[in-house]
C-alpha positions in Angstrom: 50.2 76.7 108.7 52.6 78.3 111.2 54.3 75.5 113.2 57.1 77.5 115.0 56.5 76.4 118.3 58.8 74.9 121.0 59.2 71.2 121.3 58.2 68.9 124.2 54.9 68.6 126.1 53.0 71.3 128.1 53.8 71.2 131.8 51.2 69.8 134.0 48.3 72.2 134.9 48.6 73.7 138.4 46.3 76.0 140.5 47.6 79.6 139.8 49.1 81.1 143.1 46.8 83.2 145.2 49.5 85.6 146.3 49.9 89.0 144.4 52.5 89.2 141.7 53.6 92.0 139.4 51.6 90.4 136.4 47.7 90.5 137.1 46.0 87.1 137.0 43.5 88.0 134.3 44.1 90.0 131.3 40.6 90.6 129.4 41.1 91.9 125.8 38.3 93.9 124.1 38.9 94.2 120.4 37.3 97.0 118.8 37.0 98.7 115.4 35.4 102.1 115.0 33.4 101.8 118.6 33.8 105.5 119.8 30.4 105.4 121.2 30.2 102.1 122.8 34.1 101.7 124.1 33.9 103.8 127.2 30.7 102.6 128.6 31.8 99.1 127.9 35.2 99.5 129.7 33.8 101.3 132.7 31.0 98.6 133.2 33.5 95.7 132.9 35.9 97.6 135.2 33.2 98.0 137.9 32.2 94.5 137.5 35.8 93.1 138.1 36.8 95.5 140.9 33.5 94.4 142.7 33.5 90.6 142.2 36.9 89.2 141.0 39.1 87.9 143.6 42.4 88.0 141.7 44.2 90.9 140.1 43.1 91.9 136.7 43.7 94.0 133.5 41.6 95.3 130.7 43.2 95.6 127.2 41.8 97.5 124.5 43.1 96.4 121.1 42.1 99.0 118.5 41.8 97.4 115.1 43.1 100.3 112.9 39.9 102.5 113.8 39.2 105.4 111.6 37.0 107.4 114.0 37.9 108.7 117.5 38.0 105.4 119.0 41.9 105.6 119.6 41.4 108.9 121.6 38.8 107.2 123.7 41.0 104.3 124.4 44.0 106.7 125.2 41.7 108.6 127.8 40.7 105.4 129.6 44.2 104.0 129.7 45.4 107.3 131.3 42.5 107.5 133.8 42.1 103.9 134.9 45.2 102.1 136.3 43.9 98.8 135.2 43.4 99.5 131.6 45.8 99.7 128.8 45.3 100.3 125.0 47.0 98.8 122.1 46.6 100.0 118.4 47.2 97.9 115.4 47.7 99.3 112.2 45.8 96.2 110.6 42.1 95.1 110.8 41.3 91.6 112.1 40.1 90.4 115.4 42.2 87.3 115.4 45.3 89.4 114.5 44.2 91.8 117.5 43.9 88.8 119.9 47.2 86.9 118.8 49.2 90.0 119.2 47.9 91.2 122.5 47.9 87.8 124.0 51.4 87.0 122.8 52.8 89.9 124.6 50.7 89.7 127.7 52.4 88.5 130.8 49.1 87.3 132.6 48.6 83.7 133.2 45.0 83.8 132.0 43.9 85.6 129.0 40.4 86.1 127.9 38.3 88.3 125.4 34.9 89.7 125.1 32.9 91.7 122.4 32.5 95.5 123.0 28.8 95.2 123.0 28.8 93.2 126.3 26.2 91.0 124.9 27.2 88.2 127.3 26.0 88.6 131.0 29.4 89.4 133.0 28.1 87.3 135.8 29.6 84.3 133.6 33.0 85.7 133.6 34.3 84.3 136.9 32.8 80.9 136.0 34.6 81.1 132.7 38.0 81.7 133.9 37.8 79.6 137.4 38.6 76.2 135.7 41.9 77.9 134.1 42.9 79.3 137.3 42.2 76.1 139.2 44.3 74.1 136.6 41.3 72.1 135.7 41.0 73.3 132.0 43.3 74.7 129.2 40.3 76.8 127.4 37.0 77.9 128.3 34.2 79.2 126.0 30.7 80.7 126.7 27.8 78.6 125.1 24.6 80.2 123.9 23.5 76.7 122.9 23.7 75.0 125.9 20.3 73.9 127.5 20.5 76.3 130.5 21.6 79.4 128.4 19.2 82.1 127.9 19.4 83.8 124.7 17.7 86.8 123.1 18.3 87.2 119.3 16.4 87.0 116.0 15.8 83.8 114.1 18.1 84.8 111.2 21.0 84.8 113.6 20.1 81.7 115.5 19.6 79.7 112.2 23.2 80.7 111.1 24.7 80.0 114.4 23.3 76.6 114.7 24.0 75.8 111.1 27.6 76.9 111.5 28.2 74.7 114.5 26.5 71.9 112.7 29.1 72.3 109.8 31.9 72.2 112.4 30.6 69.1 113.9 30.1 67.3 110.5 33.3 68.5 108.8 36.0 68.8 111.6 34.2 66.4 114.4 34.2 69.3 116.6 32.5 68.7 120.1 32.2 72.2 121.5 28.9 73.5 121.3 29.4 77.2 120.3 32.4 78.5 118.5 31.3 82.1 117.6 30.3 83.2 121.2 32.5 86.3 121.6 33.4 85.1 125.2 36.4 82.9 125.6 39.6 82.5 127.8 42.8 80.4 127.5 45.6 79.7 129.9 48.7 81.7 129.1 51.1 78.8 128.8 48.8 77.1 126.1 48.4 80.5 124.3 52.2 80.7 123.8 52.2 77.1 122.2 48.9 77.3 120.3 48.7 80.9 118.8 51.5 80.4 116.5 49.6 77.6 114.9 46.6 79.4 114.2 46.7 81.1 110.7 43.6 83.1 110.6 43.4 86.6 111.5 39.9 87.3 111.2 36.6 86.1 112.7 37.7 82.4 112.2 40.5 82.8 114.6 38.9 81.5 117.5 37.2 78.5 116.0 40.5 77.5 114.4 42.2 77.9 117.9 39.4 75.6 119.4 39.7 73.0 116.9 43.3 72.6 117.0 43.2 72.7 120.8 40.5 69.8 121.0 42.4 67.7 118.3 45.5 68.2 120.5 43.6 66.8 123.5 43.4 69.9 125.6 40.6 70.4 128.0 37.8 72.9 126.9 35.4 74.0 129.5 31.9 75.2 128.3 30.1 77.9 130.5 26.4 78.4 129.7 25.7 82.1 129.2 22.7 84.5 129.2 23.0 86.7 125.8 21.2 89.4 124.3 22.0 90.2 120.6 23.2 93.5 119.5 21.0 94.9 116.8 23.5 97.5 115.9 26.3 94.9 115.2 28.5 95.7 112.4 29.7 92.1 111.5 29.0 91.4 107.8 27.3 87.9 108.0 27.8 86.7 104.3 31.5 87.7 104.0 32.1 86.4 107.5 30.3 83.0 106.5 32.3 82.8 103.4 35.6 83.3 105.2 34.6 80.7 107.9 33.8 78.2 105.2 37.0 78.5 103.8 38.8 78.4 107.0 37.0 75.1 107.8 38.2 73.7 104.5 41.7 74.8 105.1 41.9 73.4 108.6 40.2 70.1 107.7 42.7 69.6 104.8 45.9 70.2 107.3 44.3 67.9 109.7 43.7 65.0 107.1 47.3 65.2 106.0 48.7 65.5 109.3 50.4 68.7 108.6 49.9 70.3 112.2 52.5 69.1 115.1 49.6 68.8 117.5 51.8 66.6 119.8 53.5 69.8 120.7 50.2 70.8 122.8 49.9 67.5 124.7 49.9 67.4 128.3 52.1 65.1 130.5 51.3 61.3 130.0 49.4 60.3 133.2 48.1 63.6 134.2 44.6 62.4 133.4 43.5 59.3 135.8 42.4 57.7 132.3 45.9 57.4 131.1 47.3 55.4 134.1 48.4 52.1 133.5 46.8 48.8 134.6 49.1 46.2 135.8 49.8 43.8 133.2 48.0 45.7 130.6 50.2 47.9 128.0 49.1 51.5 127.9 46.6 52.3 125.4 46.1 48.8 124.1 42.3 48.9 124.5 42.1 52.1 122.5 44.5 50.9 120.0 42.5 47.7 119.6 39.3 49.3 118.9 41.0 51.7 116.4 42.6 48.7 114.6 39.5 46.8 114.5 37.5 49.6 112.9 40.2 50.5 110.6 40.6 46.8 109.8 36.9 46.5 109.0 36.9 49.3 106.8 40.2 48.2 104.9 38.7 44.6 104.4 35.6 46.1 102.6 38.0 48.4 100.4 40.0 45.5 99.8 37.1 43.3 98.7 35.7 46.0 96.6 39.1 46.5 94.7 39.7 42.6 94.4 36.2 42.3 92.7 36.8 45.3 90.6 40.1 44.1 89.4 39.1 40.4 89.0 36.7 41.5 86.2 39.8 42.2 84.1 42.8 40.2 85.7 43.4 36.9 87.1 43.0 36.0 90.8 46.7 36.3 91.8 47.1 39.6 90.0 43.8 40.9 91.3 44.5 39.9 94.7 48.1 41.5 94.7 46.7 44.8 93.3 43.9 45.0 95.7 46.1 44.3 98.6 48.8 46.8 97.7 46.3 49.8 97.5 44.6 48.8 100.6 47.8 48.3 102.6 48.8 51.8 101.8 45.5 53.2 102.8 45.6 50.9 105.9 49.0 51.9 107.0 48.1 55.6 106.7 44.9 55.1 108.6 46.4 53.2 111.5 49.1 55.6 111.6 47.0 58.5 112.6 43.8 56.9 114.0 45.0 53.8 115.9 48.5 54.8 117.1 48.1 58.5 117.1 51.0 59.4 115.1 50.7 63.0 113.7 52.8 65.1 111.3 54.8 63.9 108.4 57.9 62.8 110.3 58.6 59.1 109.6 55.8 58.7 107.0 57.8 57.2 104.5 59.6 54.7 106.6 56.3 53.9 108.2 54.7 53.2 104.9 57.9 51.0 103.9 57.5 49.1 107.1 53.9 48.6 106.3 54.7 47.2 102.8 56.5 44.5 104.8 53.4 43.8 106.6 51.7 43.9 103.3 54.4 41.2 101.7 53.3 39.0 104.7 49.7 39.4 104.1 50.4 38.9 100.2 52.1 35.4 101.0 49.2 34.3 103.2 46.7 35.3 100.8 48.4 34.0 97.7 49.2 30.7 99.5 45.7 30.2 100.3 44.4 30.9 96.7 47.0 28.5 95.5 45.9 25.9 98.0 42.3 26.5 96.7 43.4 26.1 93.3 45.0 22.7 94.1 42.0 21.6 96.0 39.5 22.5 92.9 40.4 23.6 89.5 37.2 25.9 88.9 36.4 27.5 92.2 33.6 29.8 92.0 34.0 33.7 92.8 32.2 33.4 96.2 34.5 30.7 97.3 37.6 32.7 96.5 36.2 35.4 98.4 35.4 33.2 101.4 39.1 32.0 101.3 40.5 35.4 101.2 38.3 36.4 104.0 39.6 33.5 106.1 43.4 34.4 105.1 42.8 38.0 106.1 41.2 36.9 109.6 44.3 34.6 110.2 46.7 37.4 109.7 45.0 40.2 111.4 46.6 39.3 115.1 50.0 39.3 113.3 49.4 42.6 111.5 48.3 44.2 114.7 51.4 42.9 116.7 53.7 43.9 113.8 52.1 47.4 113.5 52.3 48.1 117.6 55.7 46.6 118.2 57.7 47.4 115.1 56.2 50.0 112.7 54.5 52.2 115.4 56.3 51.1 118.8 55.2 52.6 122.0 57.0 55.8 122.8 58.3 56.0 126.4 60.1 58.6 128.2 63.3 57.9 130.2 64.5 59.8 133.4 65.4 62.8 131.4 62.0 63.1 129.8 63.5 62.3 126.4 61.2 60.1 124.2 62.7 56.5 123.8 61.3 53.2 122.6 61.9 49.8 124.0 65.3 48.5 123.0 64.0 45.3 121.8 61.0 46.6 120.2 62.2 46.7 116.5 64.4 43.7 116.9 61.7 41.3 118.2 59.3 42.0 115.8 60.9 40.4 112.7 61.5 37.1 114.7 57.9 37.1 115.9 56.8 37.9 112.5 58.6 34.7 111.1 57.0 32.4 113.7 53.5 34.3 113.5 53.6 34.0 109.7 54.2 30.3 109.7 51.4 29.7 112.2 49.1 32.0 110.2 50.0 30.5 107.1 49.4 27.0 108.1 45.7 28.2 109.7 45.3 29.9 106.1 46.2 26.9 104.1 43.8 24.7 106.2 41.1 27.2 105.8 41.6 27.2 102.1 41.6 23.4 101.8 38.4 23.3 104.0 36.6 25.7 101.7 36.9 24.0 98.5 49.3 75.1 111.0 50.8 85.6 107.7 53.4 86.1 109.9 52.1 88.9 112.1 53.5 92.1 110.9 50.9 94.0 112.8 52.4 97.1 114.4 52.0 97.2 118.2 52.2 99.7 120.8 50.9 100.9 124.0 49.4 104.2 124.5 50.8 105.9 127.8 52.7 103.0 128.7 53.5 102.8 132.3 
């Protein structure tokens, strides 16, 4: 994955100024390949619609994907005859390559694209970009799968589209409804950060862009559209579907291992009203508690399964230590990503080392509980052992959460200069609290036991008849 974006959060979204500037507010890109017949009617129809209805300045950019017919000549003629039209030619094919190249060089604050067949009703264009202009959203997409959308297309394409979006929802937890509609827009400041992280150069490009944006917490606005299928579409369905599935696997793997620095796409803390602090409640505490409980429940089941497996070939102490070690590594990794939102590989080794300290405390608690059980009865049943271990794990849960929150994954704050800083006492206070907590939890566990008995774009880009 490409990760050569600048550091720091994105600036707060603001309404774009109304006054006229040198750069047009909206830049609509039309990627084309061998479209000599459809290109001119499309551009003239789009230009007429924007000139009549769009209240801001605009530009239409034709991105020629190495066409081999007369598309380049048609684009050049439109460039020279219409002031709001310009043409680029790329010497390599790929819709994603064309969009990334043109958008990366555009000076407009809002960037959009649509297919040359204009299958989507142009009346949806202003609703598409309005949330980006107002500062409400970061990206916007047209959706053919919304209840209020009106779509005319054959059953084959309908099935493929819905099946593909179902795959995205089940494999990548995507919440947007329509990844493939060729009608999307993005704010320019977001594009500068997001595009270098998108690896695909073909049809999967915008799906990958949406998945990364959503995972980073950016707001995606959806617009129901009226859409009529183009029966003469040149898209190769089988090849495109195969490449899309490969892209889903690649992006899913990168997200699973935390290989993408999605924190670089975050907005300033507090911009969303839900981020504002409640007096007396540490920021994010409720969400972290929910995540910790979910991870803890799954880790406990995983631990008990491992203990039962190891117990069949080893003694209780050895089986407990092995099961707790394996589950502790998995628990730290899950809490790191899901509970405390730490992304990327930076600090992962240190976090695991600190997690092993938490593991040692848990080992002492559970081993002490087993020792107390052994002292209480010489031949405890397997079910009694499990009950004691469950009690010991419950007793250490609060201590584990406090250690993870205050020591392993301390809350990041920003000082007056905007530089991340952690509380000065976060790392130092945790061990002292751990000692006291361990003693208290140990006593409780003992009592429970006794009672139990991211291709570098080398595309060549140039403008025809540049002004």
